[in-house]
C-alpha positions as CSV (number, residue, x, y, z in Angstrom):
1,M,23.1,-12.1,-8.5
2,C,21.1,-15.2,-8.9
3,G,18.3,-17.5,-7.7
4,I,19.1,-20.6,-5.8
5,A,17.1,-23.7,-4.7
6,A,18.1,-26.8,-2.8
7,I,16.7,-29.9,-1.2
8,H,18.4,-32.0,1.4
9,S,17.0,-35.5,2.3
10,P,18.4,-36.7,5.7
11,D,17.2,-40.3,4.8
12,G,19.1,-40.3,1.5
13,D,16.0,-40.4,-0.7
14,I,16.7,-37.4,-2.8
15,A,15.3,-39.0,-5.9
16,T,11.9,-39.2,-4.4
17,E,12.0,-35.6,-3.1
18,C,12.9,-34.4,-6.6
19,S,10.5,-36.6,-8.5
20,G,7.9,-35.0,-10.8
21,A,8.2,-31.3,-11.1
22,G,9.3,-30.9,-7.4
23,A,12.9,-29.7,-7.9
24,E,12.9,-28.4,-11.4
25,G,9.6,-26.6,-10.6
26,M,11.3,-24.7,-7.8
27,L,14.0,-23.5,-10.2
28,D,11.5,-22.7,-13.0
29,R,9.7,-20.3,-10.5
30,L,13.0,-18.5,-10.0
31,A,13.7,-18.0,-13.7
32,H,13.3,-14.2,-13.5
33,R,16.2,-14.1,-11.1
34,G,18.7,-15.6,-13.5
35,P,17.9,-15.2,-17.2
36,D,21.5,-15.9,-18.3
37,D,22.1,-19.5,-17.3
38,K,20.7,-22.5,-15.4
39,G,22.5,-25.3,-13.6
40,V,21.3,-28.3,-11.5
41,R,23.1,-31.1,-9.7
42,T,22.1,-34.1,-7.7
43,V,24.9,-34.6,-5.0
44,G,25.1,-38.2,-3.7
45,G,21.9,-39.7,-2.4
46,H,21.0,-36.8,0.0
47,S,21.0,-33.5,-1.9
48,W,20.0,-31.5,-4.9
49,L,21.2,-28.1,-5.9
50,G,19.7,-25.7,-8.5
51,H,20.9,-22.3,-9.8
52,R,19.6,-19.5,-12.0
53,R,22.3,-17.0,-13.0
54,L,22.4,-13.3,-13.7
55,S,26.0,-12.9,-15.0
56,I,27.8,-10.0,-13.3
57,V,31.4,-11.3,-12.4
58,D,33.4,-13.9,-14.5
59,L,30.9,-13.8,-17.3
60,D,32.3,-16.9,-19.1
61,G,33.5,-19.0,-16.1
62,G,30.9,-18.5,-13.4
63,H,28.5,-21.4,-14.2
64,Q,27.0,-23.0,-11.1
65,P,26.9,-25.3,-9.2
66,L,30.6,-24.8,-8.6
67,G,32.9,-27.6,-7.4
68,G,32.0,-31.2,-7.2
69,T,35.3,-32.4,-8.7
70,G,35.9,-35.4,-6.4
71,D,34.0,-38.1,-4.4
72,S,34.2,-36.0,-1.3
73,D,34.2,-32.4,-2.8
74,W,31.6,-29.7,-2.0
75,S,29.2,-28.6,-4.7
76,L,27.9,-25.0,-4.2
77,V,25.3,-22.6,-5.4
78,C,25.5,-19.0,-4.3
79,N,23.4,-15.9,-4.8
80,G,25.0,-12.5,-4.4
81,E,28.4,-10.9,-4.5
82,I,31.5,-11.5,-2.4
83,Y,33.5,-8.3,-2.5
84,N,36.6,-9.6,-0.7
85,H,37.1,-12.6,-3.0
86,Q,40.4,-11.1,-4.4
87,A,41.8,-10.7,-0.9
88,L,40.8,-14.2,0.0
89,R,42.7,-15.5,-3.1
90,Q,45.8,-14.1,-1.5
91,E,45.2,-16.0,1.7
92,L,43.9,-19.4,0.6
93,P,45.5,-22.1,-1.7
94,A,44.9,-21.3,-5.3
95,E,43.7,-24.8,-6.1
96,T,40.7,-24.4,-3.7
97,F,39.0,-21.9,-5.9
98,G,38.5,-23.5,-9.3
99,S,37.2,-20.4,-11.2
100,S,37.5,-16.6,-11.2
101,S,33.9,-16.2,-9.9
102,D,33.6,-14.3,-6.7
103,S,31.4,-17.2,-5.4
104,A,34.4,-19.4,-5.7
105,A,35.7,-17.8,-2.5
106,A,32.9,-19.4,-0.5
107,L,33.7,-22.8,-2.1
108,A,37.4,-22.3,-1.2
109,L,36.5,-21.6,2.5
110,L,34.3,-24.6,2.7
111,R,37.1,-26.8,1.2
112,T,39.7,-25.5,3.7
113,D,37.8,-24.6,6.9
114,G,34.3,-26.0,6.5
115,P,31.2,-24.0,7.5
116,G,33.3,-22.4,10.3
117,G,35.2,-20.4,7.7
118,L,32.2,-18.6,6.1
119,H,32.4,-15.7,8.6
120,R,35.4,-14.4,6.5
121,L,33.1,-13.6,3.5
122,R,32.4,-9.9,3.1
123,G,29.5,-9.0,0.9
124,M,25.9,-9.9,0.2
125,W,25.3,-13.6,-0.2
126,A,23.2,-16.7,0.5
127,L,24.4,-20.2,-0.3
128,C,23.7,-23.9,-0.2
129,A,26.4,-26.6,-0.6
130,A,26.4,-30.3,-0.5
131,A,28.9,-33.2,-0.7
132,P,28.4,-36.8,-1.9
133,D,28.9,-38.2,1.6
134,G,25.8,-36.4,2.9
135,R,27.3,-33.2,4.2
136,F,25.2,-30.1,3.6
137,V,25.3,-26.5,4.6
138,A,23.1,-23.5,4.1
139,A,24.2,-20.0,5.1
140,R,23.3,-16.3,4.7
141,D,25.2,-13.0,5.1
142,S,25.1,-11.2,8.5
143,I,22.5,-8.6,7.5
144,G,20.4,-10.7,5.2
145,I,20.9,-8.6,2.2
146,K,20.4,-11.6,0.0
147,P,17.2,-13.6,0.7
148,L,16.9,-17.2,1.8
149,Y,14.0,-19.2,3.0
150,W,13.7,-22.8,4.2
151,A,10.9,-25.2,4.7
152,R,11.4,-28.2,7.0
153,T,9.0,-31.0,6.2
154,E,8.9,-34.5,7.7
155,T,11.1,-35.9,4.9
156,A,13.3,-33.1,3.7
157,V,14.6,-29.6,4.1
158,H,13.9,-27.2,1.2
159,F,15.7,-23.9,0.5
160,A,14.9,-21.1,-2.0
161,S,15.6,-17.5,-2.7
162,E,11.9,-16.7,-2.8
163,L,8.7,-18.0,-1.2
164,R,7.1,-18.5,-4.5
165,A,9.6,-21.2,-5.4
166,F,8.2,-23.6,-2.9
167,A,5.4,-25.9,-4.0
168,P,2.0,-25.1,-2.4
169,E,2.2,-28.1,-0.1
170,V,5.7,-27.0,1.1
171,Q,4.8,-23.3,1.6
172,R,3.1,-23.9,4.9
173,H,6.4,-25.0,6.3
174,A,8.3,-21.9,5.0
175,E,10.2,-19.6,7.3
176,I,12.9,-16.9,6.9
177,F,16.4,-18.4,7.2
178,P,18.0,-16.2,9.8
179,P,20.8,-13.8,8.7
180,G,24.3,-14.4,10.0
181,C,23.8,-18.1,10.4
182,W,24.8,-21.4,8.9
183,W,22.9,-24.7,9.2
184,T,24.1,-28.3,8.8
185,P,22.1,-31.5,9.5
186,D,24.6,-32.6,12.2
187,D,25.2,-29.3,14.0
188,G,21.9,-27.5,13.4
189,L,21.7,-23.7,13.3
190,H,24.8,-21.8,14.2
191,R,25.2,-18.0,14.4
192,F,28.5,-16.8,13.0
193,A,27.9,-13.0,13.1
194,D,25.4,-10.4,14.4
195,G,24.0,-7.9,12.0
196,V,25.6,-5.1,13.9
197,P,29.2,-5.9,15.0
198,E,30.1,-5.6,18.6
199,R,31.9,-2.4,19.6
200,T,34.8,-4.1,21.3
201,Q,37.3,-2.6,18.8
202,A,35.4,0.5,17.9
203,P,37.2,3.8,18.1
204,D,36.5,6.2,20.9
205,W,35.3,9.4,19.3
206,D,35.2,11.4,22.5
207,G,37.4,14.5,22.1
208,V,38.0,14.0,18.4
209,P,37.3,17.1,16.4
210,R,34.0,17.0,14.6
211,Q,35.6,17.5,11.2
212,E,37.8,14.4,11.7
213,V,34.8,12.3,12.5
214,E,33.0,13.5,9.5
215,R,36.0,12.8,7.3
216,A,36.1,9.2,8.7
217,T,32.4,8.8,7.8
218,Y,33.0,10.1,4.3
219,E,36.0,7.7,3.8
220,S,34.0,4.7,5.2
221,V,31.0,5.3,2.9
222,A,33.2,6.2,-0.1
223,D,35.4,3.1,0.3
224,S,32.3,0.9,0.3
225,V,30.8,2.5,-2.8
226,R,34.1,2.0,-4.6
227,R,34.1,-1.7,-3.7
228,H,30.5,-2.1,-4.6
229,L,31.3,-1.0,-8.2
230,M,33.2,-4.4,-8.6
231,A,31.7,-6.0,-11.7
232,D,32.5,-7.2,-15.2
233,V,29.4,-5.3,-16.4
234,E,28.4,-1.6,-16.1
235,V,26.9,-0.5,-12.8
236,G,24.4,2.3,-12.4
237,V,22.8,4.1,-9.5
238,F,19.2,4.6,-8.4
239,L,19.0,8.4,-7.9
240,S,16.0,9.9,-6.1
241,G,17.6,13.3,-5.4
242,G,17.5,12.5,-1.7
243,L,20.6,12.5,0.4
244,D,21.3,8.8,0.5
245,S,21.2,8.0,-3.2
246,S,22.9,11.3,-4.0
247,V,26.0,10.7,-1.9
248,V,26.3,7.2,-3.4
249,A,26.0,8.7,-6.9
250,A,28.5,11.4,-6.1
251,V,31.2,8.8,-5.2
252,A,30.4,6.4,-8.1
253,A,30.4,9.3,-10.6
254,E,33.8,10.3,-9.5
255,V,35.2,6.7,-9.8
256,Y,33.7,6.3,-13.3
257,A,35.0,9.8,-14.4
258,R,38.6,8.7,-13.4
259,Q,38.1,5.7,-15.6
260,G,37.0,7.8,-18.5
261,R,33.4,6.5,-18.2
262,R,30.1,8.2,-17.4
263,L,27.9,6.9,-14.7
264,K,24.3,6.1,-15.6
265,T,21.6,7.2,-13.1
266,F,17.9,6.5,-12.9
267,A,14.8,8.1,-11.4
268,V,11.0,7.8,-11.5
269,G,8.1,9.8,-10.2
270,T,4.7,11.2,-11.0
271,P,4.6,14.3,-13.3
272,D,5.0,16.9,-10.5
273,S,6.9,14.7,-7.9
274,P,9.8,16.4,-6.0
275,D,12.0,13.4,-6.6
276,L,12.2,13.8,-10.3
277,S,13.2,17.4,-10.2
278,A,15.8,16.9,-7.5
279,A,17.2,13.9,-9.3
280,R,17.6,15.9,-12.5
281,E,19.5,18.6,-10.7
282,A,21.8,16.1,-8.9
283,A,22.5,14.3,-12.1
284,A,23.3,17.5,-13.9
285,F,25.7,18.5,-11.1
286,L,27.4,15.1,-11.1
287,G,27.5,14.9,-14.9
288,T,25.8,11.5,-15.1
289,E,23.9,10.0,-18.0
290,H,20.5,10.3,-16.5
291,Y,17.3,8.4,-17.4
292,E,13.9,8.9,-15.9
293,A,10.3,7.6,-16.2
294,V,7.3,9.7,-15.6
295,L,4.5,7.6,-13.9
296,E,0.8,8.1,-14.4
297,A,-1.7,7.1,-11.8
298,D,-3.3,4.4,-14.0
299,A,0.1,2.7,-14.5
300,L,0.8,2.7,-10.7
301,T,-2.5,1.0,-9.9
302,A,-2.3,-1.4,-12.8
303,V,0.8,-3.2,-11.4
304,V,-0.2,-3.4,-7.7
305,D,-1.3,-7.0,-7.8
306,H,1.9,-8.1,-9.6
307,V,4.1,-6.1,-7.2
308,V,2.5,-7.5,-4.0
309,A,3.0,-11.0,-5.4
310,C,6.5,-10.2,-6.3
311,V,7.6,-8.5,-3.0
312,E,5.8,-11.3,-1.1
313,S,4.6,-8.9,1.6
314,F,1.4,-7.0,2.3
315,D,2.9,-4.3,4.6
316,A,1.4,-1.0,3.2
317,S,4.5,1.1,3.7
318,L,6.6,-1.5,1.8
319,I,4.2,-1.8,-1.1
320,R,3.9,2.0,-1.5
321,S,7.7,2.2,-2.1
322,A,7.8,-1.1,-4.0
323,V,5.4,0.1,-6.8
324,P,7.6,3.1,-8.0
325,N,10.7,0.9,-7.4
326,W,9.1,-1.6,-9.8
327,F,9.1,1.0,-12.6
328,L,12.6,2.2,-11.6
329,S,14.0,-1.3,-11.9
330,E,12.3,-1.8,-15.3
331,L,13.9,1.4,-16.5
332,A,17.3,0.6,-15.2
333,S,17.3,-2.9,-16.6
334,R,17.2,-1.6,-20.1
335,H,20.6,0.0,-19.6
336,V,22.6,-1.8,-16.9
337,K,22.6,-5.2,-15.1
338,A,23.5,-3.8,-11.6
339,V,22.7,-0.7,-9.6
340,L,23.7,0.9,-6.3
341,T,21.1,2.1,-3.9
342,G,21.0,4.2,-0.7
343,E,19.2,1.6,1.4
344,G,20.4,1.5,5.1
345,A,21.5,5.1,5.6
346,D,18.3,6.1,7.5
347,E,18.7,3.1,9.9
348,L,22.4,3.9,10.5
349,F,22.2,7.7,10.8
350,A,18.7,8.1,12.4
351,G,16.9,9.4,9.3
352,Y,13.3,8.6,10.4
353,G,11.3,11.1,12.4
354,Y,10.0,8.5,14.9
355,Y,13.6,7.8,16.1
356,H,13.7,11.3,17.5
357,E,10.1,11.4,18.7
358,Q,10.0,8.1,20.5
359,H,13.7,7.2,21.2
360,A,15.3,10.6,22.1
361,A,17.5,9.2,24.9
362,P,20.9,8.3,23.5
363,E,20.9,4.7,24.8
364,D,17.4,4.2,23.6
365,L,18.3,5.6,20.2
366,D,21.2,3.2,19.9
367,A,19.1,0.2,20.7
368,E,16.4,1.2,18.2
369,L,18.9,1.8,15.5
370,R,20.4,-1.7,16.1
371,R,16.9,-3.2,16.0
372,T,15.9,-1.6,12.8
373,V,19.3,-2.4,11.0
374,E,18.8,-6.1,12.0
375,S,15.2,-6.0,10.7
376,L,16.0,-4.7,7.3
377,H,16.2,-8.1,5.7
378,G,12.5,-8.5,6.0
379,L,11.6,-5.0,4.9
380,N,13.5,-2.6,2.6
381,L,16.0,-5.2,1.6
382,Q,13.3,-7.7,0.7
383,R,11.5,-5.0,-1.4
384,C,14.8,-3.9,-3.0
385,D,15.8,-7.5,-3.9
386,R,12.4,-8.6,-5.3
387,V,11.6,-5.7,-7.5
388,T,15.0,-5.5,-9.1
389,M,15.4,-9.2,-9.6
390,A,11.9,-9.3,-11.2
391,H,13.6,-7.4,-14.0
392,G,16.9,-9.3,-14.1
393,L,18.7,-6.5,-12.3
394,E,21.1,-6.7,-9.3
395,A,20.8,-4.2,-6.5
396,R,23.8,-3.4,-4.3
397,V,23.7,-1.6,-0.9
398,P,27.0,0.2,0.0
399,F,25.6,1.6,3.3
400,L,25.2,-1.9,4.6
401,D,28.7,-3.0,4.1
402,R,29.9,-4.5,7.4
403,G,32.6,-1.8,7.7
404,V,30.1,1.1,7.2
405,I,27.8,-0.5,9.8
406,A,30.6,-0.9,12.3
407,H,31.7,2.8,11.8
408,A,28.2,4.3,11.9
409,M,27.2,2.3,15.0
410,S,30.4,3.4,16.8
411,L,29.4,7.0,16.5
412,P,27.9,8.5,19.7
413,A,24.1,8.9,19.5
414,G,24.6,12.6,20.1
415,M,26.0,12.9,16.6
416,K,22.8,11.5,15.1
417,M,20.4,13.9,16.9
418,L,18.3,16.4,15.0
419,E,19.9,19.7,14.0
420,E,18.5,22.9,15.5
421,D,16.2,23.4,12.6
422,G,14.9,19.8,12.9
423,M,16.9,18.4,10.0
424,E,17.9,14.7,10.3
425,K,21.2,13.1,9.4
426,G,23.2,16.3,9.9
427,H,26.4,14.4,10.5
428,L,26.2,12.5,7.2
429,R,25.2,15.6,5.3
430,R,28.3,17.5,6.6
431,A,30.5,14.5,5.8
432,F,29.7,15.1,2.1
433,T,29.9,18.9,2.1
434,G,31.2,20.2,-1.3
435,R,30.3,17.1,-3.1
436,L,26.7,18.1,-3.8
437,P,24.9,21.5,-4.1
438,E,24.1,22.7,-0.6
439,H,20.3,22.9,-1.1
440,L,20.3,19.2,-2.3
441,L,22.7,18.1,0.4
442,W,20.2,19.6,3.0
443,R,17.0,18.6,1.2
444,R,14.5,17.4,3.8
445,K,13.8,13.7,3.8
446,E,10.8,12.2,2.0
447,Q,9.9,8.5,1.9
448,F,10.4,7.2,-1.6
449,G,6.7,6.4,-1.9
450,T,6.0,10.0,-1.0
451,G,8.7,11.7,-3.0
452,S,7.9,9.8,-6.1
453,G,4.2,10.7,-5.8
454,A,3.1,7.0,-5.5
455,Q,1.7,7.2,-2.0
456,G,-0.9,9.8,-3.0
457,V,-2.2,7.4,-5.7
458,L,-2.0,4.1,-3.7
459,S,-3.2,5.1,-0.2
460,P,-6.8,5.8,-1.2
461,L,-7.1,2.4,-2.9
462,G,-8.5,0.8,0.3
463,D,-11.1,3.4,0.8
464,D,-12.2,3.0,-2.9
465,R,-12.4,-0.8,-2.8
466,I,-13.2,-2.0,0.8
467,T,-16.0,-1.0,3.1
468,A,-15.7,-0.4,6.8
469,D,-17.7,-3.5,7.5
470,E,-15.4,-5.7,5.3
471,F,-12.4,-4.3,7.2
472,A,-14.0,-5.0,10.6
473,A,-14.9,-8.6,9.5
474,A,-11.4,-9.2,8.3
475,L,-9.9,-8.2,11.6
476,A,-12.3,-10.5,13.5
477,Q,-11.3,-13.6,11.6
478,D,-9.4,-16.2,13.5
479,G,-5.7,-16.4,12.6
480,A,-5.8,-13.1,10.6
481,P,-2.7,-10.9,10.9
482,Q,-2.9,-7.5,12.4
483,L,-4.0,-5.3,9.5
484,R,-3.5,-1.6,9.9
485,S,-5.7,-0.1,7.2
486,K,-8.2,-1.0,4.4
487,E,-5.4,-0.4,2.0
488,E,-3.4,-3.1,3.7
489,L,-6.3,-5.5,3.7
490,G,-6.4,-5.1,-0.1
491,Y,-2.7,-6.1,-0.3
492,Y,-3.3,-9.0,2.1
493,R,-5.9,-10.5,-0.2
494,I,-3.5,-10.3,-3.1
495,F,-0.8,-11.9,-1.0
496,R,-3.0,-14.8,0.0
497,E,-4.0,-15.5,-3.6
498,A,-0.3,-15.5,-4.7
499,L,1.0,-17.5,-1.8
500,P,-1.9,-19.6,-0.4
501,G,0.1,-21.9,1.7
502,V,2.4,-19.4,3.4
503,R,1.9,-18.5,7.1
504,P,2.2,-14.7,7.3
505,D,3.4,-14.8,10.9
506,A,6.4,-16.9,9.8
507,V,7.7,-14.7,7.1
508,L,6.4,-11.1,7.6
509,T,8.3,-8.3,9.2
510,R,6.5,-5.0,9.9
511,F,7.5,-1.4,9.8
512,A,7.5,0.2,13.3
513,T,6.6,3.5,11.8
514,A,3.6,2.4,9.7
């Protein structure tokens, strides 16, 4: 997990583009993403690459930029984790890798197949690579788990892991780099994968006994959790006591127990929040080494400005969950360098109430699930990435493994409908029967901002600080985004101060349920 920055000058004037604090300033503003190491390289006359490293895999040999060993060789910076790098080492020439780093798999594919080979990477990643002859490529994983933005000015194309990395005069050009795409100066933007794989090779579940389908779901999720534990450092789990994080913790705890290790889990909440008590019980059942932080109202409100600037969004639903996540990340970063989370399960298994209220028809539900999965990169994944990386912590999302997505989206919509008692995600709950206490397995869903107690503290902030006339005036301003509440107006003002040049319409994704 890292921060990357890059500049490509089509006219071959990279020295001018990098002059002053331009290039180094971008990297300095990403220092929180990579406290362990820093690397920069000017590649020919066209490109500059920068990297801030949080060491997770190949601790001694993973310095970046990678490559650049010859006059025509690729140099590469990569943010994220590539979970099939060992498998790719069995398929590609050994000399194309150059190090034990998982990111070397991306370099090997570029060396052998060019950008067209990047679809073979499995994991969460964003990368930029350049060669001395002027070749350049930027690319991002199919879901957009790892962030990447680009800003196309009249003289250059800038890339960075966060909006704040861009200089103010460049920010107005900033846009989200689309997931599942690569870009080169010669070929432009090319889509290599959709966020949700096509169902052409999906199994037909008609007539298959329910228990067999549930077993397949368990195996798909469990296999992904096991692979997401790949690291040369200890990996923990964010544990809210809800279904999604609890099933991840259940699999991870079993893997660590077999290795003679004890999994670390982490929870936060206000003094009487339901998440804290449920997380304690789940941790005790699983035998984890559990840590928690009790949040007071004053502490929650004190960090709001910093969290909005960090998350680079003003969506109220996102900020309400980001604030407790900020403290959760701070807690976990004292004990581990990487954590697993339950992000994505609600979107794959229809965990939100509005799915069933507004999209009850099976074909309509399938379409809405696909839409929300493919929107995650600008919502929950953005929040998850920013608040963890602000504390030098890597977040991994096993539910959003490409294999889990393909399996979940192959299930008939009827398997994702509400239970008779109105409970959501019944199929996923049954898939993990016996691996958690029944009352925790069937605990009703609460949004993290609600379950942690943060929403009750943050939601009234708008009413306390902004009058109805101020809100009406803000809505009437030309070019103002659609603001949903006085609370959100407060966040928007913080956002504008932190990122004065950014155009909200170019970078903001909204929750359909807000």
